[in-house]
C-alpha positions as CSV (number, residue, x, y, z in Angstrom):
1,M,0.0,0.0,0.0
2,S,1.6,3.3,-1.1
3,A,1.8,6.4,0.9
4,P,-0.6,9.2,0.1
5,T,0.8,12.1,-2.0
6,D,0.8,15.7,-0.8
7,D,-0.2,18.1,-3.7
8,S,-0.6,21.2,-1.7
9,D,2.7,22.7,-2.8
10,L,1.8,22.2,-6.4
11,E,-1.5,23.8,-6.0
12,D,0.0,26.8,-4.4
13,L,2.4,27.3,-7.3
14,I,-0.4,27.1,-9.9
15,S,-2.5,29.5,-8.1
16,K,0.3,32.1,-7.8
17,S,1.2,31.9,-11.4
18,T,-2.4,32.3,-12.3
19,N,-2.7,35.4,-10.2
20,K,0.5,37.0,-11.7
21,G,-0.6,36.2,-15.3
22,G,-4.0,37.7,-14.8
23,G,-2.5,40.9,-13.3
24,T,-0.1,41.2,-16.1
25,S,-2.7,40.7,-18.8
26,S,-5.0,43.1,-17.2
27,M,-2.2,45.6,-17.0
28,N,-1.3,45.2,-20.7
29,I,-4.9,45.7,-21.6
30,E,-5.0,48.9,-19.6
31,V,-1.8,50.1,-21.2
32,Q,-3.1,49.3,-24.7
33,R,-6.4,51.1,-24.0
34,G,-4.6,54.0,-22.5
35,G,-2.2,54.3,-25.5
36,G,-5.0,53.9,-28.0
37,S,-7.1,56.5,-26.3
38,S,-4.1,58.9,-26.2
39,S,-3.2,58.4,-29.8
40,S,-6.7,58.7,-30.9
41,S,-7.2,61.8,-28.9
42,S,-3.9,63.3,-30.3
43,G,-3.9,62.5,-34.0
44,G,-6.8,60.2,-34.9
45,G,-8.3,62.8,-37.3
46,L,-5.3,62.7,-39.7
47,M,-4.4,59.0,-39.5
48,T,-7.8,57.7,-40.4
49,P,-7.9,58.9,-44.1
50,L,-4.2,57.8,-44.6
51,S,-5.0,54.5,-43.1
52,M,-7.9,54.1,-45.4
53,I,-5.9,55.0,-48.4
54,C,-3.1,52.6,-47.4
55,S,-5.5,49.8,-46.8
56,L,-7.2,50.5,-50.1
57,I,-3.8,50.4,-51.9
58,S,-2.9,47.2,-50.1
59,L,-6.2,45.7,-51.0
60,C,-5.8,46.6,-54.7
61,S,-2.2,45.4,-54.8
62,Y,-3.3,42.0,-53.3
63,S,-6.3,41.8,-55.6
64,F,-4.8,43.3,-58.8
65,P,-1.1,42.9,-58.6
66,R,-0.3,43.5,-62.4
67,L,-2.5,46.6,-62.6
68,S,-0.9,47.9,-59.4
69,K,2.6,47.5,-60.9
70,C,1.6,49.4,-64.1
71,I,0.1,52.3,-62.1
72,L,3.2,52.4,-59.9
73,I,5.5,52.5,-62.9
74,I,3.5,55.3,-64.6
75,G,3.4,57.3,-61.5
76,V,7.2,57.1,-61.0
77,F,7.7,57.9,-64.7
78,T,5.5,61.0,-64.5
79,L,7.2,62.2,-61.3
80,L,10.7,61.9,-62.9
81,S,9.6,63.7,-66.1
82,F,8.1,66.5,-64.1
83,I,11.3,66.9,-62.1
84,G,13.4,66.7,-65.3
85,S,11.4,69.3,-67.1
86,T,11.4,71.8,-64.2
87,V,14.7,71.3,-62.3
88,F,17.0,70.1,-65.1
89,N,15.3,72.0,-68.0
90,P,14.3,75.4,-66.7
91,T,13.1,78.3,-68.8
92,I,15.8,80.6,-69.9
93,D,16.1,84.1,-71.5
94,N,19.2,84.3,-73.5
95,H,18.3,87.5,-75.4
96,K,21.2,89.5,-74.0
97,M,23.6,92.1,-75.5
98,G,27.1,92.3,-74.1
99,A,27.5,96.0,-75.0
100,D,25.7,99.1,-76.2
101,Y,26.4,100.0,-79.8
102,S,24.0,102.9,-80.3
103,A,26.7,105.5,-80.1
104,I,29.1,104.0,-82.7
105,N,30.5,106.6,-85.1
106,S,33.1,104.5,-87.0
107,A,33.9,101.0,-88.1
108,Y,37.0,101.1,-85.9
109,E,34.8,101.4,-82.8
110,L,33.2,98.0,-83.5
111,S,34.7,95.2,-81.5
112,L,34.0,91.5,-80.7
113,S,35.6,91.6,-77.3
114,K,32.4,92.3,-75.4
115,V,30.2,89.9,-77.3
116,D,28.2,87.8,-74.7
117,H,27.6,84.8,-77.0
118,W,27.8,84.1,-80.7
119,C,24.9,81.6,-81.3
120,V,21.2,82.1,-80.8
121,R,21.1,79.2,-78.4
122,G,23.3,81.1,-76.0
123,D,26.6,79.3,-76.6
124,N,29.5,79.7,-79.0
125,D,29.6,76.4,-80.8
126,S,26.2,75.4,-82.2
127,C,26.0,77.9,-85.1
128,K,27.9,78.7,-88.3
129,C,28.4,82.4,-87.8
130,E,31.2,84.2,-89.6
131,N,33.1,87.2,-88.3
132,P,30.6,90.0,-88.9
133,L,33.4,92.6,-89.1
134,E,35.3,91.0,-92.0
135,A,34.2,90.8,-95.6
136,S,33.8,87.3,-97.0
137,P,32.4,86.1,-100.4
138,R,30.7,82.9,-101.5
139,S,32.7,82.6,-104.6
140,E,32.7,78.8,-104.4
141,F,29.1,78.8,-105.8
142,K,28.6,79.4,-109.5
143,S,25.2,81.0,-109.1
144,W,26.5,83.5,-106.6
145,N,29.3,84.6,-108.9
146,A,26.8,85.0,-111.7
147,A,24.4,87.1,-109.6
148,H,27.3,89.3,-108.3
149,K,28.5,90.0,-111.9
150,A,24.9,90.8,-112.9
151,N,24.7,93.3,-110.0
152,V,28.0,94.9,-111.1
153,A,26.6,95.2,-114.7
154,E,23.4,96.9,-113.3
155,V,25.5,99.3,-111.3
156,N,27.6,100.2,-114.3
157,L,24.5,101.4,-116.1
158,Y,24.1,104.1,-113.4
159,R,27.7,105.2,-113.1
160,A,28.2,108.9,-113.6
161,L,29.9,111.9,-112.1
162,F,28.0,113.7,-109.4
163,G,25.2,115.7,-110.8
164,E,25.4,114.3,-114.3
165,K,23.3,111.7,-116.1
166,P,24.6,108.2,-116.9
167,A,26.2,107.8,-120.3
168,M,26.1,104.1,-120.8
169,I,23.2,103.0,-123.0
170,D,20.8,100.3,-121.8
171,E,20.2,97.9,-124.7
172,E,16.8,96.9,-123.4
173,I,15.4,100.5,-123.6
174,G,17.8,101.9,-126.2
175,H,18.9,104.9,-124.2
176,P,20.8,105.7,-121.0
177,R,18.9,105.3,-117.7
178,S,17.9,108.1,-115.4
179,K,20.0,109.3,-112.5
180,I,19.8,106.8,-109.6
181,D,17.8,107.8,-106.6
182,V,17.8,104.8,-104.3
183,A,19.8,101.6,-104.1
184,F,18.3,98.6,-102.2
185,L,21.1,96.6,-100.7
186,G,20.5,93.2,-99.1
187,E,19.9,89.6,-99.5
188,S,17.1,87.2,-100.5
189,V,14.2,89.6,-100.2
190,V,16.0,92.3,-102.2
191,E,16.8,90.0,-105.0
192,A,13.2,88.7,-105.1
193,M,12.0,92.3,-105.1
194,D,13.4,92.8,-108.6
195,G,11.8,89.5,-109.7
196,R,15.0,87.4,-109.6
197,W,16.4,84.5,-107.6
198,L,19.9,83.2,-107.6
199,G,20.8,85.4,-110.5
200,K,17.9,84.2,-112.7
201,H,14.8,86.0,-113.7
202,I,11.7,84.5,-112.1
203,I,8.2,85.0,-113.4
204,G,5.6,86.3,-111.0
205,S,2.1,85.2,-110.7
206,K,-1.5,86.2,-111.2
207,T,-4.6,84.9,-109.8
208,N,-6.0,81.7,-111.2
209,R,-9.1,83.5,-112.4
210,G,-7.5,84.2,-115.7
211,E,-4.4,85.4,-117.4
212,N,-5.9,88.6,-118.7
213,N,-7.8,89.4,-115.5
214,K,-7.2,93.0,-114.6
215,S,-8.1,92.5,-111.0
216,G,-5.3,90.0,-110.5
217,L,-2.3,90.7,-108.3
218,P,0.7,92.2,-110.0
219,M,3.9,90.3,-110.5
220,I,6.7,90.9,-108.1
221,N,9.0,92.5,-110.6
222,K,6.2,94.6,-112.1
223,T,5.6,96.3,-108.8
224,F,9.2,97.3,-108.5
225,E,9.3,98.5,-112.1
226,K,6.2,100.5,-111.6
227,L,7.5,102.3,-108.6
228,F,11.3,102.5,-109.1
229,R,11.9,102.7,-112.9
230,K,11.2,106.2,-114.4
231,D,11.2,104.9,-117.9
232,K,8.1,102.7,-116.9
233,G,6.3,105.4,-115.0
234,G,8.0,105.2,-111.6
235,E,8.5,108.3,-109.5
236,F,12.0,107.2,-108.4
237,E,14.8,105.4,-110.1
238,G,16.0,102.4,-108.1
239,I,18.2,99.4,-108.3
240,A,18.0,96.1,-106.3
241,L,21.4,94.7,-105.3
242,G,20.6,91.5,-103.5
243,I,21.6,87.8,-103.7
244,A,19.7,85.0,-102.0
245,G,21.4,83.5,-99.0
246,D,23.8,86.3,-98.4
247,T,24.8,87.3,-94.9
248,T,26.1,90.7,-93.7
249,S,29.7,89.6,-94.3
250,N,28.8,88.7,-97.9
251,V,27.1,92.0,-98.5
252,L,30.1,93.8,-97.1
253,W,32.4,92.0,-99.5
254,R,30.1,92.9,-102.5
255,I,30.1,96.7,-101.8
256,M,33.9,96.6,-101.4
257,N,34.2,94.8,-104.7
258,D,32.6,96.8,-107.5
259,E,29.0,97.1,-106.3
260,M,29.7,100.6,-104.8
261,P,32.2,102.3,-107.1
262,Y,33.2,105.9,-106.6
263,D,30.9,107.3,-109.4
264,F,27.8,105.4,-108.3
265,N,26.0,107.8,-106.0
266,P,22.4,107.0,-105.1
267,K,20.8,109.6,-102.9
268,V,19.5,106.9,-100.5
269,W,20.9,103.5,-99.5
270,W,18.1,101.3,-98.3
271,L,19.4,98.3,-96.3
272,V,17.5,95.1,-95.8
273,L,19.9,92.9,-93.8
274,G,20.1,90.3,-91.0
275,M,17.6,87.7,-92.0
276,N,20.0,85.0,-93.1
277,D,22.4,85.7,-90.3
278,L,19.6,85.0,-87.7
279,T,17.5,82.3,-89.3
280,R,19.9,80.5,-91.6
281,M,23.3,80.8,-89.8
282,Q,21.6,81.0,-86.3
283,C,23.8,83.9,-85.1
284,S,22.9,85.7,-81.9
285,E,21.2,89.1,-81.9
286,E,24.4,90.8,-81.0
287,I,26.3,89.3,-83.9
288,V,23.5,90.3,-86.3
289,V,23.5,93.9,-85.0
290,L,27.3,94.1,-85.4
291,G,27.1,92.9,-89.0
292,I,24.5,95.4,-90.0
293,L,26.4,98.3,-88.3
294,R,29.6,97.3,-90.1
295,V,27.9,97.6,-93.5
296,V,26.4,101.0,-92.4
297,E,29.8,102.4,-91.4
298,E,31.4,101.2,-94.6
299,I,28.7,103.1,-96.6
300,R,29.2,106.2,-94.4
301,L,33.0,106.0,-95.0
302,R,32.7,105.7,-98.8
303,K,29.5,107.9,-99.3
304,P,29.5,110.5,-96.6
305,D,26.8,112.6,-98.3
306,A,24.3,109.8,-98.8
307,K,21.3,109.1,-96.7
308,I,20.9,105.6,-95.2
309,V,17.7,103.9,-94.2
310,I,17.9,100.7,-92.1
311,N,14.8,98.6,-92.8
312,S,13.7,96.5,-89.8
313,L,14.0,92.8,-89.9
314,L,10.7,91.6,-91.5
315,P,8.5,89.6,-89.1
316,M,9.4,85.9,-89.0
317,V,8.7,83.1,-86.6
318,N,10.5,80.1,-88.2
319,Y,14.1,79.2,-89.1
320,Q,15.5,78.3,-92.5
321,N,17.5,75.3,-93.4
322,G,21.1,76.3,-92.8
323,D,22.6,72.9,-93.7
324,Q,22.5,73.7,-97.4
325,Q,22.7,76.6,-99.8
326,P,19.5,78.2,-101.2
327,K,18.2,76.5,-104.4
328,M,15.9,77.5,-107.2
329,A,13.0,75.6,-105.6
330,D,13.2,77.8,-102.5
331,V,11.5,80.5,-104.5
332,A,8.3,78.7,-103.7
333,D,8.2,80.5,-100.4
334,F,7.4,83.7,-102.2
335,T,4.7,82.2,-104.4
336,A,2.9,79.6,-102.2
337,D,-0.8,80.0,-101.5
338,R,-1.6,81.2,-98.0
339,G,-4.7,82.0,-96.1
340,G,-6.9,80.0,-98.5
341,G,-6.3,82.6,-101.3
342,S,-5.5,81.9,-104.9
343,R,-2.3,83.9,-104.8
344,G,1.1,82.5,-106.0
345,K,0.1,80.7,-109.2
346,Y,2.7,80.6,-111.9
347,R,1.7,81.4,-115.4
348,N,1.6,78.7,-118.0
349,K,4.7,76.7,-118.8
350,E,5.3,78.3,-122.2
351,D,5.2,81.9,-121.0
352,R,7.4,81.1,-118.0
353,Y,10.2,79.4,-119.9
354,Q,10.1,81.8,-122.8
355,E,10.5,84.8,-120.6
356,E,12.9,83.1,-118.2
357,R,16.5,84.4,-118.7
358,K,19.7,84.6,-116.7
359,R,20.7,87.8,-115.0
360,E,24.0,87.8,-116.7
361,V,26.3,90.6,-117.9
362,P,24.6,92.5,-120.8
363,A,25.9,92.0,-124.3
364,T,27.8,95.3,-124.1
365,F,30.2,93.5,-121.7
366,K,30.8,90.4,-123.8
367,V,34.1,89.9,-125.5
368,R,33.3,86.9,-127.6
369,G,30.4,86.4,-129.8
370,N,27.6,83.9,-129.3
371,D,29.1,80.5,-130.1
372,D,25.7,79.0,-131.0
373,Q,25.1,81.7,-133.6
374,V,28.6,81.3,-135.1
375,N,28.2,77.5,-135.4
376,G,24.8,77.9,-136.9
377,D,26.0,80.4,-139.5
378,E,28.8,78.0,-140.5
379,K,26.4,75.2,-140.9
380,R,24.1,77.3,-143.0
381,G,26.9,78.4,-145.3
382,G,27.5,81.8,-143.8
383,G,30.7,83.0,-142.2
384,G,33.1,81.5,-144.8
385,G,33.2,78.0,-143.3
386,K,34.0,74.8,-145.2
387,H,30.3,74.0,-145.6
388,R,29.5,77.1,-147.6
389,M,28.0,76.6,-151.0
390,L,29.8,77.9,-154.1
391,K,28.0,80.0,-156.7
392,L,26.9,78.0,-159.7
393,H,28.2,79.2,-163.1
394,Q,27.1,78.4,-166.6
395,K,29.5,76.3,-168.7
396,D,30.8,77.5,-172.0
397,N,29.1,74.9,-174.2
398,E,25.9,74.7,-172.0
399,S,22.6,76.1,-173.2
400,D,20.4,78.2,-171.0
401,E,17.8,75.5,-170.6
402,D,20.4,73.0,-169.4
403,F,21.8,75.5,-167.0
404,Q,18.4,76.3,-165.5
405,Q,17.7,72.6,-165.2
406,R,21.0,72.0,-163.4
407,K,20.2,74.9,-161.0
408,L,16.8,73.4,-160.3
409,D,18.3,69.9,-159.7
410,R,20.8,71.3,-157.3
411,R,18.2,73.3,-155.4
412,M,16.0,70.2,-155.0
413,K,19.0,68.1,-153.9
414,K,19.9,70.7,-151.3
415,Q,16.3,70.9,-150.0
416,K,16.2,67.1,-149.8
417,N,19.4,67.0,-147.7
418,N,18.1,69.7,-145.4
419,N,14.8,67.8,-144.8
420,K,16.8,64.6,-144.2
421,G,19.1,66.4,-141.7
422,R,16.1,67.9,-139.9
423,G,14.5,64.5,-139.7
424,D,17.6,63.0,-138.3
425,N,17.8,65.8,-135.7
426,E,14.2,65.1,-134.7
427,E,14.8,61.4,-134.4
428,G,18.0,62.1,-132.4
429,G,16.1,64.5,-130.1
430,E,13.4,61.9,-129.5
431,E,16.1,59.2,-128.7
432,E,17.8,61.6,-126.3
433,E,14.5,62.3,-124.5
434,D,13.8,58.6,-124.3
435,G,17.2,58.0,-122.8
436,K,16.7,60.7,-120.2
437,R,13.3,59.2,-119.4
438,R,14.7,55.7,-118.9
439,K,17.5,57.0,-116.9
440,K,15.1,58.9,-114.6
441,E,13.0,55.8,-114.2
442,K,15.9,53.9,-112.9
443,L,16.7,56.4,-110.2
444,T,15.3,56.0,-106.7
445,K,12.8,58.5,-105.3
446,K,15.5,60.2,-103.2
447,Q,17.9,60.5,-106.1
448,R,15.1,61.8,-108.4
449,E,14.2,64.5,-105.8
450,E,17.9,65.5,-105.5
451,M,18.1,65.9,-109.3
452,E,15.0,68.0,-109.3
453,D,16.2,70.2,-106.5
454,N,19.4,71.0,-108.4
455,A,17.6,71.8,-111.6
456,T,17.5,75.4,-112.8
457,E,14.7,75.2,-115.4
458,G,12.3,72.7,-117.1
459,E,9.9,70.2,-115.6
460,E,12.4,69.1,-112.9
461,L,12.3,72.6,-111.5
462,E,8.5,72.7,-111.7
463,H,8.2,69.5,-109.8
464,A,10.7,70.7,-107.1
465,I,8.7,73.9,-106.6
466,E,5.5,72.0,-106.2
467,R,7.0,69.6,-103.7
468,K,8.5,72.5,-101.8
469,K,5.1,74.2,-101.6
470,K,3.5,71.2,-100.1
471,K,6.2,70.8,-97.6
472,L,6.0,74.5,-96.5
473,E,2.2,74.3,-96.4
474,K,2.4,71.4,-94.0
475,E,4.9,73.1,-91.7
476,D,3.0,76.4,-91.7
477,K,-0.3,74.8,-90.6
478,K,1.1,74.3,-87.1
479,I,1.9,78.0,-86.5
480,R,-0.5,79.8,-88.8
481,N,-2.8,81.1,-86.1
482,K,-0.3,81.1,-83.3
483,A,0.3,84.3,-81.3
484,F,3.9,85.4,-80.6
485,R,5.2,87.5,-77.7
486,D,8.0,90.0,-77.6
487,D,9.3,88.7,-74.3
488,E,8.7,85.0,-74.9
489,K,10.9,82.6,-73.0
490,Y,11.6,79.0,-73.8
491,R,13.0,75.7,-72.6
492,P,16.2,74.5,-74.4
493,K,14.9,70.9,-74.5
494,R,11.5,69.6,-75.6
495,P,10.0,66.1,-75.5
496,V,10.1,64.2,-78.8
497,S,6.5,63.2,-78.3
498,K,3.6,63.6,-75.9
499,F,3.8,59.9,-75.1
500,L,7.6,60.0,-74.4
501,P,8.1,63.0,-72.1
502,M,11.3,61.6,-70.7
503,I,13.0,61.6,-74.1
504,K,13.9,65.2,-75.0
505,K,15.7,66.9,-77.9
506,K,17.4,70.3,-78.2
507,V,15.3,73.0,-79.8
508,L,16.0,76.5,-81.1
509,P,14.7,79.5,-79.2
510,P,11.7,81.4,-80.7
511,V,12.6,83.8,-83.5
512,W,10.2,86.6,-82.7
513,P,11.9,87.8,-79.5
514,S,15.2,87.9,-81.4
515,V,13.7,90.0,-84.2
516,H,12.1,92.3,-81.7
517,L,15.4,92.8,-79.8
518,I,17.4,93.4,-83.0
519,N,14.9,96.0,-84.3
520,D,15.0,97.8,-80.9
521,K,18.8,98.1,-81.0
522,L,18.9,99.3,-84.6
523,K,16.2,101.9,-83.8
524,Q,18.3,103.2,-80.9
525,F,21.3,103.5,-83.2
526,C,19.4,105.5,-85.8
527,T,18.0,108.0,-83.2
528,K,21.6,109.1,-82.4
529,H,22.6,109.7,-86.1
530,D,21.1,112.4,-88.2
531,S,21.9,110.9,-91.6
532,I,20.5,107.4,-90.7
533,T,16.8,106.6,-90.3
534,F,15.0,103.5,-89.3
535,F,12.0,102.1,-91.2
536,D,9.8,99.7,-89.1
537,A,7.9,97.4,-91.4
538,T,6.5,95.2,-88.7
539,E,3.1,96.9,-88.7
540,F,2.6,96.1,-92.3
541,F,3.0,92.4,-91.9
542,A,1.8,91.6,-88.4
543,S,-0.8,92.8,-85.9
544,K,0.0,94.5,-82.7
545,E,-2.1,93.5,-79.7
546,E,-2.1,94.0,-76.0
547,G,0.6,92.4,-73.9
548,G,3.2,92.4,-76.7
549,R,1.3,89.8,-78.7
550,H,1.4,89.6,-82.5
551,H,-0.2,87.6,-85.3
552,L,1.3,87.3,-88.8
553,Y,-0.8,88.3,-91.8
554,N,-0.5,85.0,-93.7
555,E,-1.6,86.5,-97.0
556,L,1.2,89.0,-96.9
557,I,4.3,87.2,-95.5
558,S,5.5,83.6,-94.8
559,P,6.7,82.4,-91.4
560,R,10.3,82.7,-92.7
561,G,9.9,86.4,-93.5
562,H,9.4,86.2,-97.2
563,P,6.7,88.5,-98.5
564,T,4.1,87.4,-101.0
565,E,3.2,89.4,-104.1
566,L,0.6,91.4,-102.2
567,G,3.1,91.8,-99.4
568,F,5.7,93.2,-101.8
569,Q,3.1,95.6,-103.2
570,R,2.2,97.0,-99.8
571,W,5.8,97.2,-98.5
572,E,7.1,98.9,-101.6
573,N,4.3,101.5,-101.6
574,E,5.2,102.4,-98.1
575,I,8.9,102.7,-99.1
576,R,7.8,105.0,-101.9
577,D,6.0,107.2,-99.4
578,R,9.0,107.4,-97.1
579,L,11.3,108.3,-100.1
580,Q,9.0,111.2,-100.9
581,K,10.1,112.8,-97.6
582,L,13.8,111.9,-97.9
583,I,14.4,112.9,-101.5
584,P,13.3,116.5,-102.4
585,P,11.8,117.0,-105.9
586,E,14.3,118.1,-108.5
587,P,13.6,121.4,-110.2
588,E,12.4,121.2,-113.7
589,E,15.0,122.0,-116.4
590,E,14.2,125.4,-118.0
591,E,14.8,125.8,-121.6
592,V,17.4,128.4,-122.2
593,V,16.5,130.6,-125.2
594,E,19.5,132.2,-126.8
595,E,19.2,135.9,-127.5
596,K,19.5,136.9,-131.1
597,E,22.5,139.1,-131.9
598,N,22.6,142.2,-134.0
599,I,18.9,142.9,-133.5
600,S,18.0,146.6,-133.8
601,E,16.3,148.4,-130.9
602,E,13.8,149.8,-133.4
603,E,12.7,146.3,-134.5
604,V,8.9,146.0,-134.5
605,T,6.4,143.5,-135.9
606,D,3.2,143.9,-137.7
607,D,1.2,143.4,-134.5
608,Y,3.0,146.0,-132.3
609,T,3.5,149.7,-132.5
610,I,6.0,151.9,-130.5
611,L,4.4,154.2,-127.9
612,E,7.3,155.8,-125.9
613,E,10.7,155.3,-124.4
614,N,11.0,154.7,-120.7
615,D,13.7,156.0,-118.4
616,D,16.3,153.4,-119.4
617,G,15.9,154.2,-123.0
618,V,14.0,151.0,-123.8
619,E,11.1,151.4,-126.2
620,V,7.8,150.2,-124.9
621,V,5.4,148.8,-127.5
622,D,1.7,148.0,-127.2
623,E,-0.4,145.6,-129.1
624,G,-2.4,147.4,-131.9
625,A,-2.3,148.5,-135.4
626,T,1.1,149.2,-136.9
627,S,1.9,152.8,-137.9
628,E,3.3,153.7,-141.2
629,G,6.5,155.1,-139.7
630,A,7.2,151.9,-137.9
631,T,6.6,149.9,-141.0
632,N,8.9,152.1,-143.0
633,D,11.6,151.9,-140.4
634,A,11.4,148.1,-140.5
635,E,11.7,148.1,-144.3
636,E,14.6,150.4,-144.2
637,T,16.4,148.3,-141.6
638,G,15.8,145.2,-143.7
639,Q,17.1,146.9,-146.8
640,A,20.2,148.1,-145.0
641,H,21.0,144.5,-143.8
642,E,20.7,143.3,-147.4
643,D,23.0,146.0,-148.7
644,N,25.6,145.1,-146.1
645,E,25.5,141.4,-147.1
646,E,26.0,142.3,-150.8
647,E,29.0,144.5,-150.0
648,E,30.6,141.7,-147.9
649,E,30.1,139.3,-150.8
């Protein structure tokens, strides 16, 4: 029999542990409740929405894990693009000038030492600017050389000593031109003003309502001739010295090399400069101003008595392609339809190519004759070549009938050979055309477009112009109704697409603020010089609204600053009005009547009779019947003259 066990000690231990655990748990509960009440009392109002959002996000992430990942990636991408566009791509204003050039009085005062930056982007490496203070030609281009020679030939027609008329005869009008009044000096716009482009004559346009429609717009060159050619009814005599694509350095070289000789003295020099420096070479505003002032000071040095007018930069909001030289197809910017109008249509193909001619040196400057004419004369038997026909003589024993028959046979043979040669030439021409057509078909689209762009006439040029028009029309649609501000700022980088905001590319600053700044600086310069005036053409091509806002008149000018035909007409009429104030009217030449010698004081006519002598001894006559005494005196005087002549003989 086992001894009874005593469990009292074990029960005491269990009861103690139970009491301690209950107290601890109750204490923890009290602590938790107290903490919860304190936290809720201190910040429960703010934590509740956050806790709800967090719980909602956690619920969505557990329920839709893929969608949650996409939303998270898009959110991070948007945040980074916002930071990159604001922090790492801030708006900048680089329209600064390093110095004030308004008080310049000589070319020796111009300096590049204070230039803030060379390029329109604000740096010194992203542009193709030349030194604006040094003259430089573009003699590596054949079309530029031809246009420069043509300008020199035009200048030579007006060369004359001061106050005298030109002596050289213009072959087109058959007599010398009038004395020059104004010389337009510039670049693309000036050359197009005279109806030319890259040294070639371009045909203007009329509306598509008909060739003979009198209400159609005038051609570009017709407006210039009407206003600035006296032999065609103009009030002033003017000359346009411009070449497409020229910068201020190129213009400076031209006037230093035969385009401004000592005996070429216009009363007014009208300057239209700076467009290509800014939009094609992408030079800064300060470099453009320096280049224009360098040309002005050169004219003041060579022609101190001349008046100078600086035309403002025409309104423009888009850059040109500076990677290549201007081509014939670029003339489409002057003739393209804008604003839904019917302007800018070329005339038919036959008229255009019949009237198209090179702006070359006139025939008076040619040394050699026309090679084509010489060769043609030799082939036809003229000029003493080996192909000339000998005169047919009658033989001694040949009758008259046989001789006439032989002459007839020879004439028929000659006519037959001519017809055969003409047919061969036509067949050869057709074969040549077929060869060109087949060669053109083998070319790729890119090669064919390059060939058309380099053409100077023919169907290739026509196709290139039409293609250029479509391209420009597509570009202009984006900015046609856009407003532009004088103080507009920009970001140097822009997203390549709305859907790829993180990928950015460098962009050029807006053109309008640069044009506005250049015009302001030129205006300040003109106000401090008496012989130089400023002509602001902005109001003729763009509206002026509140807050420095502007809209282009699309029917008058292109976004690249090239006027249309109607724009040329309005601009040149305003120039004419300004010239009326600058150039005083010339006094009319009075006919000098030579006094007759050896005329007697007592000479009278049948319609006059002598009344009396005045204090100076001069006889005063009055209209009326002739007295017998006066008649007898006249007869005696005439008889005396006859007797003297007989004695002398």
